[in-house]
N, C-alpha and C positions, 0 to 999 in steps of 0.2 A: 504494500500500500504506500502511496506517496503521501507524505504529511506536509501540510501547509500551516505555518504559524501565522497567527494574526494577533498583533498587539492590541490590547484593549483600547488604546487611544485611536485605533483606526475605525471603530464603530461607535455609534451613539448609544450611551447608556441612558435609558429612560427611567426615571424614578416613578414608581407606581403612584397613582393619585392619592392612595391612602397613606403614603409614607411621610408626607410633609417635607419640610426643609431638613436636609441631611446635615447641614452645618449648624449645629446647636452648641450652646455653651457646655463646657465639660460638666458632667454630673458628679456630684460629690460621692466618693466611695461609700458603700453601705456599711452601717454599723450592725454587727451581728454577734451572737453569743457563742457560736460554734467554734470549737478549737481548730478545726480544719474546714475549709469551704472552697467552693468554686462554682462558677457558672460559665458554660460554654455554649457556643452556637453549634448545633449538632452536625450540620452539613460540612462545614469547613474545619470544625474542631477548634475554632478561634476561642482563646481564653478571654473572657470579658471582665472577670474579676477572680482573684485567688487570694486565699489566706492559708498559709502553711499547707498548700494543696499537695505537696510531694512528701509529706510526713506519713510514715507507715502507721496505720491504726487498725484496730479490729473493725471489720465491716458489719458485724452482726448479720441480721437477715437481709441486708442489701446484697449479700452474697447470692441470694436467690435470683437476682437478675442474670447472673452468669449461669446458674442452674437452668433457667428458662431458655437462654440462648443455646446452651449445649444440647438440651433436650429437643429443641426445635430442629437443630441441625443433624443430630445423630439418631433421633427417634422418629416414630411415625404417629401422627395424631390419633389415628383410629386403633392403634395397638391396645390390647387389653393388658393392663398392668395389675399384678397381684401383690398385695401387701404381705410381706413376710412377718414372722414373729419379731424379727429385729426391727423392722419398720414400725410395727404397731407399738413397740415399747420405747420408741424414741422420745427423749425428754423434750420439754419446752412446748411452744405453741403447736397446735395439733389440728388435723382434720378429723380426728377421732376414727381413724381406720382400725379395723379389727383384723386379726390374723386370717389370711385367706380371702379377704375382701377384694373384689375386683372393680376397677373403674377404667374408663378409657384414659389414654395418655392425656388427651385434651382436658378431661375433668380433673385429673391430678394436677395439671399445670394451673388451672384456675384455682384449685385449692391451695397451691403453693403461693401464688401471687396475691390473692385476695385476702386470705386469712393466715398466711405464713405457715402452712402446715409442714412442720419438720418431718412428720411421718411420711408425707407424700414425697418429700425430696429424697428420702431413703428408698422408697418404692421405685421411683423413677430411676435413681442411680443404679440400683440393683438390676432393674429391667434392662437398661442400656449397656451397662459395663460389667455386671456381675457382682460388683461391690462398690461401696461408697468410695473407698480408697482409689480404685481405678477410675471411677467417674470424676473424682476430684482432680486427677492427673489430666484428664481431658479438658476440664474446666480451665486449669492453669495453662495448658498448651494453647488453648483458644484465646485466652486473655492475652497472652504474650504476642500472638499473631495479630491481635487487634491493636497492640501497642501498649497494653497495660503491663509493662515489664517489671513494675515494682509490686506486683501482686502474686500471692501464692495461696492456693486453696487446699485444705486438707479434708474438707467435708462439703456436702451439698446444702447444708442448712444455715451455716453461719454460727454454730455453737462455738464458744471460745476454745482456742488452741493457740499456743505460742507461735506456731508456724503458719497460722491462718491469718493473713493480713492483706491490706490493700491501701490505697491512698485516695483522697478525694478526686484527684485528677484521673487516676486509673478508673475509678467507678464511673466518672463522667464519660470517659472514652468508651467503656463497656456499654453503658446505656445508649449513647449516641449510635453505636454500632447496631444495637438491638432495634432501634427505630427504623432501620432499613428493611426490616422484616414485617410484612403486613400482619402476620399472625401475632407477633410480639406486640405491635401497636394495639391490636384488638384486645388482647388479654390484659395488658397493663392499664388500659383506659376503661375497663369494664367496672362499673360501680356495683352491680348486683347481678348474681346469676344463681339459678337453682340447678343443682346436680344431684344424681341419684344417691340414696343411702340404703343400699341393699339390706334387707332384714328389718328395716324400721318402717313405722307406719307413715312417715313423712320423709320428704327429700331434704337434702342440705340446702339451706337458704343462705348464701354467702354474700356478705357486704364487704366491700373493699375497705381495708384499714387506712388507706391513704385519704385523709380528709381533704386534701387539696383538690381532689376531683369534684368536691362540692363547694369548696371555698374560693377557688381561684379561676378566673375567666381564662379558658383555653387549656386548663390542666388536662394532661392525658397520660399520666403515669407518675412514678414508676414503682417504688418500694420503700416501706418503712423498715426500721430495725432497732432493736434494743437488747442489750445485755448490760450487766453491771460493769463489765470490763470496757465495753464500747461506748456506753452512754446512749443518748437518743440520737438516732441517725435517720436521715431521709435523703433518698435520691428522688428528685422530682423532675417532671418534664411538663412543658407547656408549649402550645403552638398558637401563634397569632399571625394572621395575614401571610401564611406560608412559611413563617420562620419558626423553627423548632429549637427550643432551648432546653438544656439539661442543667439543673442545679444540684449540688451535693452539699449537705451539712453533716459533719461527724462530731459526735460528743457535743451536742447542742442543748442548751437549757430551754430554748424556745424554738424548736425545730420548724414548726409551722410558720411562725412569723419570720424567722430567718430565711426560710425558703422563698416566701412571697416577696420579701425585700430584694433578694438576689434576682429573682425572675423579673421583677419590676425594673431593676437596674439594667439587666441584660437587654430587655426590650427597648430601652431608651438608647442603647448603644448601636443597634443594628437596624438597617433598613433593607427592604427587599427591592432589588433593582432588576430591571429587564435588560438582559444582554442581547437576546434575539427574540423576535416574535415569530409565531408560526407563519410560514409563507415567505420569510426573508430569503432572498436569493443570495447565496454565498459563493457559488463557483459555477463555472462553465467547463464542461468536460467534453473532449473529442469523442466522436462515435465512429466505430468501424462498421462498414457494410450497412449503413443506415441511409434512409431517404434524406435525413438531415445530417450535417457534418458534426454537429455538436448538440449538447443538451444542457439546459440550466438546472442546477440543483438548488432546492429550497429546504428550509427547516420544516420538520414535520410537527413541531410543537414549540410552544413558548419555552424559553430558558430564563428562569429567574434565579438570582443568587442573593444571599444575604451578606452584605458587606458593611464595613465602616468606611468613612470618607478616606482615611489614610491607606486603606487596603487596595484601592482600585488599581494601583500600579503593580500589584502582586498577582493580578489575575490575567491569564492569557488563554487563547484558544488554539486548538489543533484540529485541522480538518484531515480526516483519513478517507481518502478516495483514490481509486486507480486513475492514472493519467489518461487512460482511454478505456471506453466501455464498448461492448458488443451489442449491436442491434439484433433482434427487436427489443424495444423497451416500452413498458407500460407507464402511463401517467401515474405518478405516486409510487413507482417502484423504488425500493431502497437501493441506493448506490454508494452510500458512504455514511460517515458519522462525524458530527462536530462535537468536540469535547471541550469542556471548560475546566481549567486548572486553577486552584488556589495554591500558590507556591508550587510544590511538586505533587500535589494531591489532586486527583480528578474528583470534582465535586458535582458535575452535571454533564449530561450528554443528550443529544437528540439525533434522530436519523436524518440524513439528507436524501431527499427523494426527487425523482424526475418531475419537472414542471409539466412537461408534455410527453405524449407517447411518440416514439420514433419507430417507424415501420422498417422491416428488413428490406434492403435494396433488392428489387426483383432482378431476374436474369436479363429481361429486356432493358431495364434501367442501367444495369452494369454494362451491357453491350453499347447502348446509346452513349453512356458516359465515356467509354473507351474511345468510341468513334469521334465524339466531340473533342476529347483531348488530343487525338491525332490531328483532327482538322485545325484546331487552334494552334497546334505546334507547327504544322505546315504553313499555315497562314502567317504566323509570326516570323518564321525563319526563311521563307522563300518568296514572300510577297514582294 
């Protein structure tokens, strides 16, 4: 594929009408009670505020964000998961599973994320990896691939262990990664769900322990946590006008207030900007054996990115398309991709499609074209 670089200064960035004036007075840093905290923009990973965000701490049940991601990537949502005696006897917050009880993987994951069922985390871990220890290794490996390299998991629940730790920044990275998965988004933003309770006269009626889903405009995740060692912890997410933020507070005296202050601060720092609109023509490509010699390529969708004013020069685009394409071509046929990068990280992309159809050159057309070329050559050279 031939790659074409386009600096951001070569195209017009249109600020969405809801974003207002991007040049505002600097906002005072938030005052919070958490020992460690951070708020990031999820698409770019841009840190908007941090307080001791690289300090290793016990993550408590915010661990379960990584449990969910690992289960979504290594498990199957319709699998039937059986609770072992080990799972049923797990200490701490519980889904009240009994030995031998079965639920779908999907229902187990709702039980993990809404009511922090430690027993469900053990059931899922044993189902996927055979043991909690092996599943925790998967969790850690995946965390490191995401970029959360200051994190180590020894269990799937978040129960205290000297070797079980993370940082506010790593937890934000993990949650931001999770938001790329539609099933993750659905689960962590669910306020209430009813799942089966085999052997009981009624089903389990689960309400999400994350109060921000009710308290904060745009809140859509993600997980609470508490142990004596970790203190009160919350990884929260909120989306407004297409901008997804993730805030983390660890060992906080007022975790709800701290989180809302951080999210408010974050939304004041970032604006959504349109880089390309659907239908923008970005390139013209040569066509082989076509009725037309070239075809224009246009974007198949809007591309919007969340940025701060000072970041615009750190954004660039790359067009991936062949230097020549073969006829026939259909209108709307994908012929390439335009990718948007923040620093060295791809943050958005859209297909490049043919503006018009190009028919294959017929045999008669090829013959006529050849004769015409010969005629024009003779006329030019011997007239």
